[in-house]
N, C-alpha and C positions, 0 to 999 in steps of 0.2 A: 504492500499501499505506500501511497505517498507518504513520505514520511514527512513530518512536521518540521523542517528545519528551520532554525533559529534566521537569522538574516534573511536569508531568503532561497532558502531550500525545503522544506520539507511540504508535505501536504498541508490539509489545513491547521498546519500548525507552523509552517514554513516563513522563511522568510523572503530580500531583495532590495534601485532609487529608481522616482519618475517626475511629476510635475513640479519627478520624479523622479523618486528615487529614486535601486535602483531606482526619474519625472522630470520634467522640463521646466526650468522655471517660469512660471506663471506667470509671473507678473513681471511687464515688460520694465524692469528697474536699472535706470539709467548708467551705464558706464561711468564712474568717477572720474574726473580730471586729474591727470597726473601732476604732483607736487611741483613748486617751482624747481627746476635742474633735474627733473625725473622725468625720463622719456618716456612716451605715451608707450602704452601696451597696445601691440600689434595683434588685430583681431579681424574677421570676417565684418563685412558690413553690416550695417543695420544695427550699429550698438554691441554687439556680442563682443564677449570678452572672452579671448584665447585660454586664459588660465582656467576659468570655468569650465568650458569646454572639454580642456585638457583634465582637469580633474574629473567631470563627470566620465569620459572615456575609460583614464586608468579604473576608477571605481567599479565600472559595469564591468572591466575584465578581471577582477579580482572576484567581482560576484559570480562568474561563470565558472572561474579557475576554482572555487571554493568550493561549488557544486559539482564539479567533476572530481575532485579529491573525496567526497564524501563515500563513495563503494571502496576507499582504498585504505579507510582511517583504519580496519581492522587488522591490518597484514603491516602498517607501519608506523612506530610510534614519531617517527620525524614526519610523515605526513599530517599525522592528527596534531603534531605541535604548531606547525604551519596553518592548519586549517584554524588552529584557535586564536593565533595570531591575524591571521586574516580577518575572522569574526567578531574579533575585538574591534575593529575599526572602518570595515566597509560601509556597514550600515549607518552607523552612525555620520560617517562622513556623508554621505548621501542626505542624510535627514539632517545635518547643519546647513547644507549647504542650500536643502529644500526651504528652510526655514528664512535663511537669508534671502533669498529670490520670493518670499511671500511676506516681507515687510510691507510691500503696499497693498496687502488685499484688503479694500475694504468693504466689502460685501455688498457692492453695487451692482447694478443689472447686469452690467457689463462683465465683472467679474465673475459672479455667479454662473453668467451664459457658460465662460469659459472654463469655468470649474465643472459645469455638466459635460461639456462635450471634449475638454480633454483630459478626466479623470473619472466622472461617473459612468458617461457611455464605454470607455474600455473596461473599467471594470466589469461593467453586466457581460461586455461579447466575451473576455476572457475568462470569467469566473464560469459562463456555460461551455466554452471550448475545453478550459482543463478538465471540467468536468468528463465531458465525453472521453475526451483522450485518455483519461487515467482509466475509465473503465475498462479500457482495454491494456492500457500498459501494467496497472495493478490488477489485474484479473478481478475486477468487481462492479462486474455488470449491473448491479442493482444500485450502483452511488446515485444519491437523489442531488437533483441539481439545488443548492440552495443559496439565495443572494444574501444571505445573513450569516453567513459562516464561508468566511473566506478559503478557497482553497487553493494551495502552493503560493504562486509568486502575487498575488491577486491581493492579500493581507495589506500590502504597502499601498494599496491604490484606496483601499478601504480607510487606512491610516491617514492619509495626506487628504483625503476629502474632509474628516474631521478636523484635524488639526487646522485646516485651512479655514474650516467656518470657525473657530474659534479665536482665530488671528486677531481680530480685532478685541476681543476681552485682553490677550497677553499685551498688545499694543499699550491699553491705559491704566494698566496692572502696578502700580509701585514696585514692586518686589518679583517680577514674572519668575525669573529662575528659580530663587529656593521654594516661591508655591508649586511651580512643576516638580521639583523633586521630591516636595512632600505628598504628591500625588503618586507619585511613582513608589516611594516607600510605601504608601499605604496600600496601593496595588498588590505589592511583594506579598503582604499580608494574608489576601484574601483568596482563597480558593473557589470563591462561589459567583467569581465573575462572568465566567460560562463563555463559551466560544461566538457569541454572536459579534459580529462585526470584528472578531478577534481582539475585544477590547483589554485585556491582559496585555497583550502587546503596544497595544496603542497607549496605553497608561503608563508601560515603563519604558517606552522610547519618546514620551512625550518633552522630557527636559532636553534631546537635544534638539530638536526643532524648534523649542522657545529660546535654547540659547542661540540659534543661526537669526531670530527676530532680532536678539539684542545686539547682533554685530555689526560692524561699520569698516568701510572698504580698507580703513587704515589697520586693524588688525589684521587682515591680509597679506597687508604691505610688512609688516613687521615679522611675520611668519617666513616672509620669503628671504630674510637676511641672511648673510654667509653662514654667521653664528649659529644662527637656530639649526640652518641645513646642517652641519659639522654635529651638531649636540645632538642630532635627531638619528645618526647612526648607532652610536654606542646604548642608547636609549632601545631602539630596535634589536640592537643585539641582546640588552638584557630583557627586553620584552619575550624574545624567543627563548630564552633558558629557563624564564620561567614556565612559559607554555611548555615547554618540553618536561618540566619537572612535574607539571599539573595533569599530563595526560592520564596516569592511573586514576587520579582522583576526581576524570570526568568535569574538569575546571570549564571545559567551552560550555557547558550547558546554563552557564550563568549568564552568557552573553547573548543568548536566544533571547534575552526577556518575555518568553511566553508563557514561564509557570510560576506559580507560587511558591514560596518558602516549603511549604506542607507538601506540595505537589512534586519537591524536589527532595523529597525525606529528609530536611533539617528542620531545627525549631524555628519555630516564628521569626526569633527576633531575629536570623541570619538575613532573612528578606532586605529589611532596610540599610543593615550594613551592608551588604553585598551590593546593594543599589547605588549607595554612595561609593564604593570600592570599583565596581566596573564602570561608573559613570567615569570618575578620577581616571582610572587606566586608557577607557576608551577615548576619553579626550586630550590625554597627552599623545596617546597614537594619531590621532587624528590631526594634532598638530604637527607631527613629525610629517605625515603623511602630506597635509596640506603645504609645508614645507619646501617638500623637494619636488613639487607638480610643478615643471616650467610655466615660463609665464610669455614666452613668445609662440609665433605660430610653428607647428609642426605638422608632419604628414597625417596625426590621426586628430587635428583638431576640429577639422570640419566634422568628424566623428561624434565628437560631443554633442552635436546636434540632434542623434539619432539613438540616443541612447537608450529613450523607452521603447522603443522596438527592440535593441538588441534585449533589454530587461524580459520583457512579455514574452519574446518568440525563443529565447534561448533553453527556455522551461522544457520547451516539447523535447528539443535535443537531451536534454537532463534526465527526462522523464521517460523518453523511449531507448535509452542507453540498455538498461536492464534486460527489457524484453528481447532487444535487438542481439543479447549478447554479446556487447561490445567489450565488457571486463571479462569474459570467460577464459582468456588465453592464460597459460599459468604466468608468462612474461610481465603480462599487465599488473600484476602484484607485486613485481620488483622495482627498482628505482628507473629502469626503461619505461615502464610502464606510467609511472608518476611524472616523468617528463613528457611522454607521449601525449597523456590527456591533459595536462595544462598546456603544453603547444596549441593542441586541436581546440581546446578552449576557447583559449585566446582568440585564436583565427576564427574560429564559427563566429564568437559575438560580435568582432571586427566585422565580418562579413556583413551582419544582420544589423549593423549600423548605417550603411552604405546607402547612397541615394536610389539606387533601383530598389531595394527592398523597402525604403520608404515610401516609394513611390505606389508600391503594389499595396501596402496595407494602411495609407495615409486614410482611405476610408473609413477603416475603424478607429485608428490611433486619434486622428484629427479630424473629424467628420465636419463638414458643413451642416448645418443643422438651423439656417436661418427661418427654415419653416415653422418650428417649432416653438419659437419666440415669437412676440409681438415687437414691433420695432418701436423704439423710445422717439419720441417727438423731438425733432429739432437733430437726431442724431442718424448716420447712416450706419446701417446693419453691418454688425460686427462677423468680421472673417472667422468662422469657428475654426480654422486651422492656427488661429492665433489661440491658442488653448492653454489651459491650467497644465497641461501636462509639461510645461518649460523646465521641468526639476530636473527632468530626466534628458528630454529630447531638445528642448529649446534654449532659450538664454535662461535656463533655470531662474 
């Protein structure tokens, strides 16, 4: 059965960046002008920032690679350690960037339309598509289609929809981040939240989104100083060592943020403590990751506009790998196999972010739905393609 992987991989318990994370920056936040003496960042036309497009592409590659490693975890402590390290920061990074580009969300009719067409519609389409597909891949012909119980990667779309709707509240709050952390800590104490819209994960990942709302362009500029980049190297090295140590203890489960402390089989007080601990750890690794993201245009910069496509479509490859027996050869469970699946996953998700794929699937990812909304007086109809999915695919 689809495993509820954290971050972006399991079934109705799984994770991933879209409007998202796996998201496209739904709101067209203008690129801040360079400071005096600082060269302007090169980026594609239309106000897109090469730095954030690069960050989205690299994060979606890590999402796909993490999913490709899942079947190999039982055979390699090293793979499991790398898996733990990646899951500690790839979804938090997506969510922080999603929050950063949601700062302008004001619940106006235009924003709501983009939220519906860019997040809600893809959620419905892919919830149905994944359910039908996993009936075959998981040998579960009776699996019900449920729009309230997100399946596999769709949890992130449901979460993003809810986070965006609450953005005006966080924007007027005096201490938004401490309140969001308190909400996440309380959620870790409750086992009765249930699976509706994957609320446990929505609440536990909430602080990362709220943090993104609080960030400013200068915070990202500070991260890209060479002193920070140099410090990021030993930090990642230490994090990998800790991840390797934690493998026998299944430490990676805390980074999934999908279960309460009781469901993880530990005393209730572990929940709030581990919520703070994982937040601090993930935040440090997100900062290190963002410090090493290139700010100039690269060969993959343009692919950052298609990360929503890579996020949602690569799940079919990940889910189809087992019934297709891709992992059956014995050599796949050794170092050569780990290298092979890593390169294959990176290549596949890269291909899924390209313009030809985006043109084919734009009708369900970025649909034109002018017919579904009333025209606002004195305003031209909004192009449905400029939707809220800008967190994973557009200008986040």
